[in-house]
C-alpha positions as CSV (number, residue, x, y, z in Angstrom):
1,X,17.9,1.3,10.5
2,X,15.1,1.4,8.0
3,X,11.7,0.2,9.1
4,X,8.3,0.2,7.4
5,X,5.2,-0.5,9.4
6,X,1.8,-1.0,7.8
7,X,-1.4,-0.6,9.8
8,X,-5.1,-0.1,9.2
9,X,-6.0,-3.5,8.1
10,X,-8.9,-5.5,9.5
11,X,-12.3,-6.9,8.7
12,X,-14.9,-5.0,6.7
13,X,-18.1,-5.9,4.9
14,X,-18.3,-5.8,1.1
15,X,-18.8,-2.2,0.0
16,X,-17.0,-0.9,3.0
17,X,-13.8,1.2,3.3
18,X,-10.4,0.9,5.0
19,X,-7.4,3.2,5.0
20,X,-4.0,1.5,5.2
21,X,-0.9,3.4,6.3
22,X,2.8,2.7,5.7
23,X,4.9,4.6,8.2
24,X,8.6,4.8,7.5
25,X,11.5,5.4,9.9
26,X,15.2,5.6,8.9
27,X,14.4,7.2,5.5
28,X,12.5,10.0,3.9
29,X,9.6,8.5,2.1
30,X,9.2,11.4,-0.3
31,X,12.6,10.4,-1.7
32,X,11.4,6.9,-2.6
33,X,8.8,5.4,-4.9
34,X,6.3,3.5,-2.8
35,X,4.3,0.6,-4.0
36,X,1.5,-1.4,-2.3
37,X,1.3,-5.1,-3.1
38,X,-1.1,-7.7,-1.8
39,X,-1.0,-11.5,-1.5
40,X,-4.2,-13.5,-1.2
41,X,-4.1,-17.1,0.2
42,X,-2.5,-19.5,-2.2
43,X,-1.8,-16.8,-4.7
44,X,1.3,-14.8,-5.7
45,X,2.0,-11.3,-4.6
46,X,0.4,-8.7,-7.0
47,X,0.8,-5.1,-7.6
48,X,-1.9,-2.8,-6.3
49,X,-0.8,0.8,-6.6
50,X,2.3,3.0,-6.6
51,X,3.3,6.6,-6.2
52,X,6.5,7.9,-7.8
53,X,9.1,10.4,-6.7
54,X,9.6,13.3,-7.1
55,X,6.6,13.5,-9.6
56,X,4.1,11.9,-7.3
57,X,2.7,10.1,-10.4
58,X,0.3,7.3,-9.4
59,X,-0.4,4.0,-11.0
60,X,-3.1,1.4,-10.2
61,X,-3.9,-2.2,-11.0
62,X,-7.0,-2.4,-13.2
63,X,-8.8,-4.4,-10.5
64,X,-8.6,-1.4,-8.0
65,X,-8.7,1.5,-10.4
66,X,-11.4,4.0,-9.3
67,X,-11.8,2.4,-5.9
68,X,-8.3,2.8,-4.3
69,X,-6.3,5.9,-3.9
70,X,-2.6,6.1,-3.0
71,X,-1.3,9.3,-1.3
72,X,1.8,10.5,0.4
73,X,2.0,12.7,3.4
74,X,5.6,14.1,3.6
75,X,5.1,15.7,6.9
76,X,4.1,12.4,8.5
77,X,6.5,10.4,6.4
78,X,3.6,8.1,5.5
79,X,2.0,6.7,2.4
80,X,-1.6,5.8,2.7
81,X,-3.9,3.5,0.6
82,X,-7.5,4.6,0.8
83,X,-9.7,1.6,-0.2
84,X,-13.3,2.1,-1.0
85,X,-16.1,-0.2,-2.3
86,X,-14.2,-3.2,-1.0
87,X,-14.9,-6.6,-2.5
88,X,-14.3,-10.1,-1.1
89,X,-11.6,-10.5,-3.8
90,X,-9.7,-7.7,-2.1
91,X,-9.0,-10.0,0.8
92,X,-5.3,-10.3,1.2
93,X,-2.2,-9.3,3.2
94,X,-1.2,-5.9,2.0
95,X,2.5,-4.9,1.9
96,X,4.2,-1.6,1.2
97,X,7.5,-1.5,-0.5
98,X,9.8,1.5,-1.1
99,X,12.5,1.7,-3.8
100,X,15.2,4.4,-4.2
101,X,15.2,6.3,-7.4
102,X,18.3,4.5,-8.5
103,X,16.7,1.2,-7.7
104,X,19.6,0.1,-5.6
105,X,17.7,0.1,-2.3
106,X,14.4,-1.5,-1.6
107,X,12.6,-2.2,1.6
108,X,9.4,-4.1,2.6
109,X,7.0,-3.8,5.5
110,X,5.7,-6.8,7.4
111,X,2.2,-6.6,5.9
112,X,-1.3,-6.0,7.2
113,X,-4.3,-8.3,6.8
114,X,-7.4,-7.1,5.0
115,X,-10.5,-9.3,5.1
116,X,-13.7,-8.4,3.2
117,X,-16.6,-10.7,3.9
118,X,-20.2,-10.6,5.0
């Protein structure tokens, strides 16, 4: 059974940092592309960052470029999202999604809340 569990969310003041983790069980994350999405209240889900496989190529939304970093730890079967210089507009529920290289299989985590406010 595949399970993705996000953690690391919470409340932080503007300018602060958080590190989100997406831990997988039931699959090997390094064999999947992993994408972080977020959904703010009353808004649609939007792309944040992704890391491909096997290249490890990363991609970022323009709104987070230079502030967020996505990274994969194969030994821990985890993908992390390091978020620095957080802004109030980063407030959202953050989700990780993994997709097989064929695109035939895709899984979502349950999300973790990030709140940026003073």
